[in-house]
N, C-alpha and C positions, 0 to 999 in steps of 0.2 A: 555420665561420661559419654562424649560423642564419638562416633566412629573414627573421626580424624586422628584420635590418639591411639588407635589400635589398627595397624595395617592388616590384621587378619579378619577384622570384623566385616560382616556383610550388612550393607545398608541399602535403603532405597536411594538411588542416585540416578542421574542422567547426565548427558554431556553438558547441560546447562550449569550443573553444579561443579564448578572448577574447570570446565572445558570451553567456556565461551564468555565473551564480554562484549557488550554493545555500548560504544561511546555515543552518548546523546548530549544535547546542548546543555542540560542542567543536571544530569545524573548519569549513572551507568546502570545497565540492566544485564541480566545473565541468561536470558532465554528469549525465544520467539515462539513459544508454544501457543497454539490456538485454543487450547482446552482449559487453561487456567490463567490466573493473573501472573504476569511477568514479574519475577523477583527484581526489585529495584533497590539500588544502594545509592543514597544521596551522596553527592560529591561536589565540592566547591572547587572548580578549576582555578579560581583566583586565590585560593587559600594556600596553606603551607603543608597540608597533609600529604604524605607519600601514598600514591595510589595503590602500590603493592600492599601496604599495611591495611588500607581500607578494604581492598579486594579480598585478601585472605580472611580477614575477620568477618566480612560479609558472607563469604561462602560457608564458613563454619556455622554462622548463625542460621543461615537458610537450611543447611543440612539438618541442624537440630530441630527446626520447625517442621521439616518434612518427616523426620523420624517420629515426632509427637503427633502427627496428623493435622498440624495447623495450616499447612499449605500443600498444594499440588496433589490433593487427594484423588482427583478425578483424571489425572493426566496419564495417557497411555504411554508416554515416553519414559515415565518413571520405571526403572528396573531395579530389582534386587541384585546387587553385585558387590564384590569386594571393594572396600574403600580404596580409592586412588588419590594421591595428593594432587592439587591443582596443576594442570598442564593445559594451558589455553591453546586450543586448536582452531578456534574461530574468533575473529575480531571483526565486528561490523562498525562502520564509521558513519554515523548519522548526526554529526555535530551541527552542520548547517542545514536547516530545513528550508532554506530559501530555494525557490525553483522558478524557472522561466516557462514552466508548463503547468497546466491546471487539470490533471487527470481526474475524471469523475471519482475514481476509487481512492483518491489521496487528498489530504488537506495540507500537505507540506509545501506551500507556495506563498506563504504570507510572512514568513519570519524576516526579521531585520538582519541584513548581511553582517552588521556589526556584532551580532551575537555569536559569530563563528569563533571556534576555539581551535588552536593549533595543538593537536594531541601528542606531538613528538616527545615533549618532556615526560609525559605520563607513560607513554609507550616504553621509553627508555628505563623508567623506574621498574616496570614489570619485567623487562628483559634483564635488568641488573639482578633481580631476585630469581632469575632463571625460571620464570613462570610461563614463558611463551615457548610453545613447541617449535622445533626447527621447521616442521612442515605446516606451520600455522597458515590458515587461509584468511586473507584480508579482503573484506567485502566493502567497497566504497559505495555508499548510498546517500540518502538525504531525504528530501531535496535533490537538487542537481549538483553532484560533487564537482564537476569540472568548472563551475563558476565560483567555487569557494576560494578565498584568498590564499589558504595554505595548501590547496590541493597539490600543486606541483612539488612543493617541498616534502610533503608526507609521502606522495607516490614515489618520488625519487629515493627516499630513505628506505621504505619497505622493499622496493625493488632491489636496492643494493644489498639488503640483508637476505636476499634469496628466498623470500616468502612467496607463496602462491597468491595471486591477486586477481580480483574481479572488480571491474568498474561498471556500475550500473548507470547508464546515461540515456537521456532522451534524444540525443544527437540533433537537437535543434540548432546547435552551432557546432562547428568542428574544432576540437581542441588540439592545437599544435603541441601542447605539453604532453598530452596522452600519446599522440603519434610518435613523438621522440622516444618515449619510454617503451612503447610496444615494439619499435624497431630494434631495440637493444635487448629485449627480454622476452623470451618465449613463454614465460610463466605468468604473463599478464593476459587476462581474458576480458572481453567486453560483452556486455549484455544490454540490448536496446529494446525498450518496450515501444511497439508501434500500435498494436491492438486494433488494427483496421486494415481493410484491403482497398478502400476507396477514400478519396479526400473528404467527402461529405460526412462519413462516419468518423473519420479521424478528428474532424472539427467537433463533432458531437461529444466525443470521449475525451479528447485532449485539450479542447478549448482554444485551439489556434489553427491557422491555415498553412502550416509549414510542412504539409505531407510530402510534397515533392522534394523540398530541401532536405528533409530527414533521410529520404532514400538516397539522395545524392551523397550525403555524408556517410551513410552506411556503406556505400560502394567504395568511398575513399578509405574508410577504416579497413574494409575487407582487402584492399590492395596492399595494406601494411601487415596484415596478420590473418591467419586462418582461425585463430582463437576468438571467434566472434559468433554470438547467437542473437537471434531476434525473438522477442517475447510477444505473446498474444494473451492478454488478460480478457477472458470471456465474460461478457455481461449480456443482458437481453438486447442491447442495441447493436451488437456486432456479429450476430449469429446467422446472418443471411448468406446464401450461397455465393453471392457476388463478393462479399467481404472475405469469406474463407478462401475461395478460389483466387481472388485477387491478391490476397496476402501471400499465398504460397507461390504464385507466379512471380511476384515482385522479389521474393526471397531467391527464387531460382535465377532471375535475371541479375541479381546482385551477387551471385555465386555464394550464397549463404547455404551451408550444409547442416545447420543445427538450429532448431527452434525450441522455445519453451512454451508449453500450453499451461496456463494458470487460470485462476478465478479470483474475483474480488474478495478481499478480506471479510467484509461484512456478510458475505454469502454463506459462510460456514462457521461463524462464531456463535451461532444460536441467537443472534440479535436480528429479529425480524424487521427488515427495512421496508416491507410492504411494496415490493415490486421491482425496483430498478436493479437490485443486486441479489434478489432471492436465488437460492440454489435450485434452479428449475431443471426438469428433465430435458427440456429443449436445449438448455445450455450444455448439459452433459452429452447429448447427442451431437451438438456442434463440435465439442471437443473430440469425440470419436471421428467425426468427419474430417476435422483438421488433421488429426493423426494419420488417417488413411490417405488424404491428399499429399501429405508430406512424404509418405512412403512411396507413392506413385512417382513423385518428382525426385526421389533419391535423397531426401532430406531427413536427417535423424530428428525425432521428436522426443523431447524430454518432458515428462509430466510433472507439474508442480506438486509438491507434497500436500498442498492444501486440499486437493480433491478427496483425499482419504481421511481427513479429520472427522472423527466421529464413527468411522468404520472400524470396528474392533477386530475385524477379520484379517487386517494387514497392518504392518508397522507403518508408522509415519516417519518420513525421512525428508530432509529439506535441501539436499544437494550442496551441503556446506562442508563436507569433509574431503580432504585430499587423500588420494590413494595412489599407489604405485602401479603403473600398467606393466604389461609383459615386457616392454622394452626398458623398464626402469624409470621411465618418465613419470611426472606427476600430473594427475588430472583431478578435476573436481567432480566427485560422484561418478555414477555410471547409469546407463539407461535401465539396467536390471533392478535398480534399487526400488523402483515404484512404478506402478501402472495405473491406468484409469480404473476406477472401481467397476466391478462386474455388475453392480446393481446401483440403483438410485438410492443414495444413502441419507439425503436430508430428511430429518424426521418431521419437519413442519409442512403443513399444506400451504399452498399459495393463498395469500389473502385475496378475497374477491375484489376488493377495491384497493388500487395501488396508486402510486404517484410516479411522475416522470421527473428525473433529476436533471438539473442544468448546471453547467459550470461557466457558461457564457451568457452574461446578462443581456447582451445585445441579441443573441439568438432567442432567448426567452421573450424579449420584447417583440421580436418579429412574430413569434408564435401567438402572442396575445393581441396582435394588431386587429382592430375592428371587433374585438370581443368585449363583453361585459365582465369585469374582473372584481372579485372580492379578495381581500387579504385576510389571512388568519394569523393574528399576532399583532397586538397593538402596543407592544413594548418598545424598547430602544431600537432594536433591530428593525421592527416593522415600520417605525417612524422613518428610519433612514431609507429603507426600500421605497416607501411611499413618496418621499421627497424626490427620489431619483426618477421614479416611474410616472409620477402624476401628470407630467406634461406630454407623455408619449403613449400612455395606456389609459383606457377608459375605466378608472377605478370607481365603482359605484357603492362599495360597502366595505366595512371592516368588522372582524369578529375576534373575540378573545375569550378564553376560558375563565379568566379572572372576573368574578362578578363585581369587584370593586371598580372595574373600568366601564361596566355597562352603563350606557347613557351619557358618557363623556363625549366631548366633541373632538373630531379630527377635521380641521377646516370645515367643510360643509357636510361632513359625514358624522354619523353617530355610531359609537362602538356598540355592537350587539353581542348577545350570547350565542353559544353554539346551537341552540335549539332552532335558530333561523335556518340552519343548513337543510333541514328536511323539506323546506318549501322553495329551495333555490333550484331553478331549472334554466338551462341555456346560459350558464355562467361558467367562468373559469376561476378556480380557487388557487391562490398562490400562498403557500405556507411561509410565513415570515417570522418564524419562531424556532429556537433551538430545540423545542420539545416536539419535533416532527413526529417521532414514533408515538408519543402519547396522543397527539392529534389524530394520527392515522388509526390508532387503536380505537379511539372514540368513534370515528367515522365508520369503521367496520362493525363495531358493536351495535351501532344504531342502524346498520345495514342501509346506508344512504346511497343506494345504487344510482340515484340521480346524479351523483358526482363522479361516477366511474368514467375514466379517461378524460377527466377535466381538472386534475389536481397536479400542481407543479411545486418544485422545491429548489431553491437556490441556497446553498449553505452560506453561513456568515463568513466563512473563510474566503469563499469566492467573491462575495460582495466586497469584503475588505480589499481584495486585490484590485478591484475596479476603483475603489475610493482612493487607494494609495497611488495608483497610476493616473489619477485625475482624468479618467476616460469619460468623455461627455458624448452623448448621443448626437448624431447629426440629423 
């Protein structure tokens, strides 16, 4: 018998179990924990099932698995508490993962816009079952939510229902729909990720040159509402003083009084990415510097909950709960909920050989100009990259881990095995395989120091973007 049948029972539970639902393009999930697998419930938006039935059954099944130790065993957010019936306090909307930006830390920019789903009928099913808390927090994400076909309709509805709302946007273009709603509703918040203080770094991280336009749009949104924050996702490419100081000055010039300091997802999930997103002490120091600069400029700094993942000395909190302030108004979280860790908490040491990640294939091409280049990965993806780069980059060799491919021909090239790497000097290596981590693990195990600072990676998602847009090099 599960605790859901006994209101007096104490069970292992957290807000994910009956307190949260994430609408995704092909299913729903119930958590955003960084420490275990997100519980997912398959749901066909084109089918006839009532989402309220599916949701309630899913929560009961997940709680049963937690009680038996089949899931969430290592999650610090799991607490022993009296069972509470489902009351959804957080709803995230990640239905359309199409995006007009290509952030290094995200791959949600290649989806077909036709895969978008209007969630209103399903939201109303949950409301009819009285599963949605009156102070529920709606978090619009994606992808870029403002380009979704149903964005205006959904935003208008949840606004009229008097829920608290946050729209996460890159502000590459200005949404008149969003402006209209924020002028009418003080419970709508906007959060914009900029992640850089100078245009060159913005291009490196975001994959486009719209830095000045984004700040122009930030100022326009700020003229409409005070409920706006600008976010800085720290990685190894944006921790220079000119970026940190430039970002805070631009915030001050735009009359922004709240910033979020966060870190890339891969940096704290325990997945070693060999360099570009490792949770390094230099990044933590940059976060402290940014926090101090914000204080100097009179800007409130909110610290993303991800900084403390894995630190058992403090609770993890993700700024997704609504609370009542002293005036009776509703706010999302508060500064006191979490602080930067007092010590460096990442357990892994930095790998000696790392790679540089690119989201802009033209920038990578420029980096490789006049260099001798090897590709690692002779499969489908590698072939596509080769065909795009071969007339613009001096590709002199190709490597693959699959021995069945060794000796096969690629135009004038012959596929070689990874042993050749130890004899390669004065070359640039581009990983053209989805098994980037396995390749980097091999390179580090073999201690191929000759490749240090000469390894690059462009994800297939970013390459797909260029192919879909039919972008051709000049």
